[in-house]
C-alpha positions, 0 to 999 in steps of 0.5 A: 795784882790780882783781884783778891789781893786788891780787894783785901787791901781795900777792905784793910784800908777801910777797916783802918779808917773805921778804927781811926774814927772809933778812937776819936775823943769826944770833948764836952763843950762845957769843958772845952769852952771856958769863961763863957759870958753873955754878949751885952750892949751889942746894939750900941757896939754895932751902931758904931760900925760902918759897913763899907764897900771897897776894892783891893788895889790888885794892880799895886799888890799883884803879888798878894793875889787879893780878890778882884772886884767889889768887896763888902765888909768893914775897915779893921780900923773901924772894928778895932775899937768896938771888937778888938778880938775880931781884928787879927794880923794876916800875913801872906808870903810872896816871892820877891825875886829868885830864891827870895820871899817876903811876908806882907802883914795887914789887919783883917776882920773876922767878919764871921765872928759878928754873927753872934753879936748880930743875934744878940742885937736882934734879941736886944731889939726884940725885947725892946719891941715887946716892951714898946708893944706893952706900953702902946697897949696900955696907952690904948687902954687908958685912952678908951 
C-alpha cells in the first residue's frame, strides 16, 4: 500500500466520521423529559434510609464475579419503601457446566439516583436554617 492511498483512506474515514456527527439530532430537554416534578419531603425519606457497609459473599457466589472487600451502600429492602424507582432487578449470566448457562437475579440500588434527593434535602435544610436564623435574630432584638 503506498502512502498516498493510505493518506486518502484516512482522510476519507475522518470525513465520514465528521459527516456522522454532523447528522446528529439535538433534542430539547423539555421535549425529552416529561412529567417533571419537584422532589419533596426528601429529608424525611432520607432519614428512613440506613447506610451500611457490607461485603459480598464472593466465596459462595464466585460465579457472579462480585467485587471483593468492604462496600458502602444500602440494602435494597431498606430503600424500596422510600424510593421504589431506585431499586431494580439486576441479572448476571454465568456458566453452570459445559454448554450450559444460568441467570442469577437480585435486587440492586441505583445509588447515583440519590444525588438529586440529597440536593433537595440540602435545600430543604438550608431553608429551615435560614428561617431559624431569622427567629434567633428576632429573639435577640426582643431581649434587648
